[in-house]
C-alpha positions in Angstrom: 48.0 -95.7 108.7 46.7 -92.9 110.9 44.4 -95.1 113.1 47.4 -97.5 113.6 49.7 -94.6 114.7 47.0 -93.3 117.0 46.5 -96.7 118.6 50.3 -97.1 119.0 50.4 -93.7 120.7 47.5 -94.6 123.0 49.2 -97.9 123.9 52.4 -96.0 124.7 50.5 -93.6 127.0 48.7 -96.4 128.8 52.0 -98.3 129.3 53.7 -95.2 130.7 50.7 -94.6 133.1 50.9 -98.2 134.3 54.6 -97.9 135.0 54.1 -94.6 136.9 51.3 -96.2 139.0 53.5 -99.3 139.7 56.4 -97.1 140.7 54.5 -94.9 143.1 51.7 -97.2 144.4 52.9 -100.8 144.6 55.3 -102.7 147.0 57.7 -103.4 144.0 57.8 -99.7 143.2 58.5 -98.9 146.9 61.5 -101.3 146.8 62.8 -99.6 143.6 62.4 -96.1 145.2 64.1 -97.1 148.4 67.0 -98.7 146.5 67.3 -95.6 144.3 67.3 -93.4 147.4 69.9 -95.5 149.1 72.2 -95.5 146.0 72.0 -91.7 145.7 72.1 -90.9 149.4 68.7 -89.3 149.4 65.8 -89.8 151.8 63.1 -92.1 150.4 59.5 -91.0 150.3 58.2 -94.6 149.8 55.8 -96.0 152.4 56.9 -98.9 154.5 56.0 -102.2 152.8 53.7 -103.2 155.7 51.4 -100.2 154.9 50.5 -101.9 151.5 49.2 -105.0 153.2 47.9 -104.3 156.7 46.7 -100.6 156.7 43.2 -99.2 156.8 43.9 -96.0 154.9 47.4 -96.8 153.6 49.2 -94.6 156.0 52.7 -94.6 157.3 53.7 -96.8 160.2 56.7 -94.7 161.2 57.1 -93.3 164.7 53.9 -91.6 166.0 53.7 -88.1 167.4 54.4 -87.6 171.1 51.6 -88.8 173.3 50.7 -87.8 176.9 52.9 -89.2 179.6 50.6 -88.5 182.5 47.0 -89.6 183.0 44.3 -87.1 182.2 41.8 -87.1 185.1 38.9 -85.4 183.2 37.7 -84.2 179.8 39.6 -81.1 178.6 38.2 -77.8 177.5 39.1 -76.6 174.0 41.7 -74.2 175.4 43.3 -77.0 177.6 43.3 -79.4 174.6 45.1 -76.9 172.5 47.6 -76.2 175.3 48.2 -80.0 175.6 48.8 -80.3 171.9 51.2 -77.4 171.9 53.2 -78.7 174.8 53.5 -82.2 173.3 54.6 -80.9 169.9 57.2 -78.6 171.5 58.6 -81.6 173.4 59.1 -83.4 170.1 60.8 -80.6 168.2 64.5 -80.0 168.0 66.1 -77.0 169.7 66.2 -74.9 166.6 62.5 -75.4 165.8 61.5 -74.6 169.5 63.4 -71.3 169.5 60.5 -69.0 168.4 58.2 -70.4 171.1 60.8 -70.2 173.8 61.7 -66.7 172.9 58.0 -65.7 173.1 57.7 -67.4 176.5 60.6 -65.3 177.8 59.0 -62.2 176.3 55.6 -62.7 178.1 57.0 -64.0 181.4 56.4 -67.7 181.0 59.3 -70.0 182.0 60.7 -71.6 178.9 61.8 -74.7 180.8 58.3 -75.2 182.2 56.9 -75.5 178.6 58.8 -78.8 178.2 58.0 -80.2 181.6 55.5 -83.1 181.7 53.5 -81.7 184.6 53.8 -77.9 184.1 54.0 -77.9 180.3 50.3 -77.8 179.4 49.7 -74.9 181.9 52.6 -72.9 180.6 51.5 -73.5 177.0 48.0 -72.2 177.9 49.4 -69.1 179.4 51.6 -68.5 176.3 48.7 -69.0 174.0 46.5 -66.7 176.1 49.2 -64.0 175.9 49.0 -64.1 172.1 45.2 -64.0 171.8 44.8 -60.2 171.6 47.1 -59.9 168.6 46.3 -63.2 166.9 42.6 -64.1 167.3 41.9 -67.7 166.3 43.7 -70.9 167.2 45.5 -71.2 163.8 46.9 -67.6 163.9 48.1 -68.0 167.5 49.8 -71.3 166.7 51.5 -69.7 163.6 52.8 -66.9 165.9 54.0 -69.4 168.5 55.9 -71.6 166.1 57.1 -68.9 163.6 57.4 -65.8 165.9 55.3 -62.6 166.2 56.8 -60.7 163.2 56.5 -63.4 160.6 53.0 -64.4 161.8 51.9 -60.7 161.8 53.1 -60.3 158.2 51.3 -63.5 157.1 48.1 -62.5 158.9 48.1 -59.0 157.3 48.5 -60.5 153.8 45.7 -63.0 154.3 43.4 -60.3 155.9 44.1 -57.9 153.0 42.8 -60.5 150.6 39.6 -60.7 152.6 40.1 -64.4 153.4 39.7 -66.4 156.6 43.2 -66.9 158.2 43.4 -70.7 158.0 46.7 -72.4 158.8 47.2 -73.3 155.2 46.7 -69.7 154.0 48.9 -68.3 156.7 51.7 -70.8 155.9 51.6 -69.8 152.3 52.2 -66.1 153.2 55.0 -66.6 155.7 58.3 -65.0 154.7 61.0 -67.3 153.2 62.7 -69.5 155.8 59.6 -69.9 158.0 57.7 -72.4 156.0 58.4 -75.3 158.4 56.6 -73.5 161.3 53.3 -74.6 159.9 54.2 -78.2 160.6 54.4 -77.8 164.3 51.2 -75.8 164.3 49.4 -78.5 162.3 50.6 -81.2 164.7 49.4 -79.2 167.7 45.9 -78.8 166.1 45.8 -82.5 165.3 46.6 -83.4 168.9 44.1 -80.9 170.3 41.4 -82.4 168.1 42.3 -85.9 169.3 41.8 -84.9 173.0 38.2 -84.0 172.1 37.3 -87.3 170.6 34.7 -89.6 172.2 34.7 -93.4 172.3 33.0 -95.5 169.6 31.2 -98.0 171.8 30.1 -98.2 175.4 32.7 -97.5 178.0 32.5 -101.0 179.5 33.7 -102.7 176.3 37.0 -104.6 177.1 40.1 -104.1 175.0 40.9 -107.5 173.6 44.0 -106.4 171.7 45.9 -103.1 172.4 47.8 -100.8 170.1 51.4 -101.9 169.2 53.4 -104.8 167.9 51.7 -108.2 168.5 51.6 -111.8 167.4 48.9 -111.7 164.7 46.1 -114.0 165.7 45.5 -115.2 162.1 48.9 -115.0 160.4 50.9 -116.2 163.4 53.7 -113.6 162.8 54.6 -110.4 164.7 52.9 -107.4 163.1 52.1 -103.8 164.0 48.5 -103.5 165.3 47.6 -99.9 164.4 44.5 -99.6 166.5 42.7 -101.2 169.5 40.3 -104.2 169.3 37.1 -103.7 171.4 35.3 -106.9 172.3 31.6 -106.3 171.6 28.8 -108.6 170.4 27.8 -108.5 166.7 25.2 -105.8 166.2 26.6 -103.4 168.8 26.0 -99.7 167.9 29.2 -98.0 166.7 29.1 -94.2 167.1 31.1 -91.4 165.4 33.7 -90.1 168.0 33.4 -86.6 166.5 31.8 -84.8 163.6 33.3 -85.4 160.3 33.0 -86.6 156.7 32.9 -90.2 155.6 36.0 -90.8 153.4 35.6 -94.6 153.0 32.7 -97.0 153.3 33.6 -100.3 151.8 34.6 -103.9 152.4 37.8 -105.9 151.9 39.2 -109.2 152.9 41.3 -107.8 155.8 39.2 -105.0 157.4 35.8 -106.4 156.6 33.1 -103.7 156.3 35.1 -100.6 157.2 34.4 -96.9 157.7 37.0 -94.1 157.7 35.9 -90.6 159.0 37.8 -87.4 158.4 37.4 -85.0 161.3 39.6 -82.2 159.9 43.0 -80.9 161.2 44.7 -84.1 160.0 42.6 -86.4 162.2 40.9 -89.5 160.9 39.3 -92.5 162.6 38.6 -96.0 161.3 36.0 -98.6 162.3 36.6 -102.1 161.0 35.0 -105.6 160.9 31.4 -104.2 161.1 28.4 -106.3 160.2 26.5 -103.3 158.7 27.5 -99.8 157.5 24.9 -97.1 158.0 26.5 -94.1 156.2 28.0 -93.6 152.7 31.1 -91.9 151.3 30.8 -88.1 151.3 28.2 -88.0 154.0 28.6 -85.6 156.9 28.1 -87.3 160.3 27.7 -85.8 163.8 29.4 -86.6 167.1 27.6 -89.6 168.7 25.7 -90.6 165.5 25.3 -94.3 165.0 27.3 -95.1 161.9 27.6 -98.9 161.9 26.8 -102.1 163.7 29.8 -104.1 164.9 30.5 -107.6 163.5 33.0 -110.2 162.6 33.8 -109.5 158.9 37.2 -109.6 157.2 40.3 -111.1 158.8 38.8 -111.6 162.3 38.7 -114.4 164.9 35.6 -113.2 166.7 33.1 -110.4 167.0 34.8 -107.1 167.8 35.4 -103.5 166.6 38.9 -102.5 165.5 39.1 -98.7 166.2 41.9 -96.8 164.8 43.1 -93.2 165.3 45.5 -91.4 162.9 47.0 -88.0 163.4 48.8 -86.4 160.4 48.6 -89.8 158.6 50.3 -91.6 161.5 48.6 -94.2 163.7 48.3 -93.3 167.4 47.2 -95.3 170.4 43.6 -94.2 171.1 44.0 -95.3 174.8 46.5 -92.5 175.3 43.7 -90.1 174.9 40.8 -92.1 176.4 40.9 -90.9 180.0 39.9 -87.4 178.8 37.0 -88.9 176.9 35.4 -91.1 179.6 32.2 -89.1 180.0 31.8 -88.1 176.3 28.7 -90.3 175.7 27.2 -90.1 179.1 24.2 -88.2 177.9 23.6 -90.7 175.1 23.5 -93.8 177.3 20.1 -95.0 178.5 
C-alpha cells in the first residue's frame, strides 16, 4: 500500500512539474499567459512566440535600446563610451525618470537640454559624470547618483561601504531608499551600451555583410522574419575571434544555428557566433579579447558559408553595425 501511495505522489509531482514547465517555457504556455493577461487587464511577461523558434539565446525581440544616430569617427575611450551610453539612455527615458539627471546637470552647470541633443549630448554627459567622480568613485556608483540623485545614492553607497563590500550596481540598487528602485534600470542600460561601444569585430574588417540586422525575407523559409544579427560572408574555416573578454555560456549545435557559441561579457552584454564548422572553446571557459574561439562554416539552417554575429544588450538584440565605426581598428595589432 505504501509504495503505491508513494508512487502516486511522485507521479503527481512530476505531472505538476511538467505543467509548470509547459506554462512558462513553451509556445502554448505563452499563448495561455498572454490570453490570461489580456482577460485580466495585466501586462504579460510571456516572450514573443518568434523567440521560441528563431532565437539564439531565447531572448525577447521587443524594441531594442536607443542606438547612436550619428557616425562615430574613431574608437572611444572608456570615459567617452560611458558618456555615450548615459546620453542614449537619457534620450529613451520618460520625463519623470530623467528628472534626477537633469536636476544634477543644472546643479553642476551643465545644460540640461544639451544632455538630450544628438551632437552635444555625449559631451554634456561626460561633464556631468566627471562632476560626480569625487563623491562617487567608480562607474556604477556615479551612474546610480546620476539616475537616482545624490542623496539616495550617497545613502546606498554608505550602506554598502559599511558592510565592507564592493559597491556594485546590484548592491547599490538593493540599498536605495524606497521609491528609487527603478533608477538602477537606467544605470544598467548605460553600462551595457558603454560595454557595447568597446566591442571589437569577430572577423577581418573586409568581410562583406551579406544580410543586415532587421526584418527580412528568410532565405530558407521564404517568409518575413526578424533577423537578430548580421551575416558576414567569409569562407569556411575563417578564424572567429572573441570581440571582448567574457565567459562561454553556450557551446552547442542545433538545426537552426548550427555550431553556435554565446559569450557573456558582463554588464548585460552577450554576443553569439553561429553556423561555425568548429568550436574551439567550451561552456564555462574564460576567453580573452581577440582569442580565436571558432572557425566559421555553413552548419545549421544556412544557404552558404558565413558567420551570423549577434549582439544583445539587456537580453535585447541590437544592430552590431550601429557600434562598428568605433571598433574599426580593434584588431589592427592582430592582423598580419
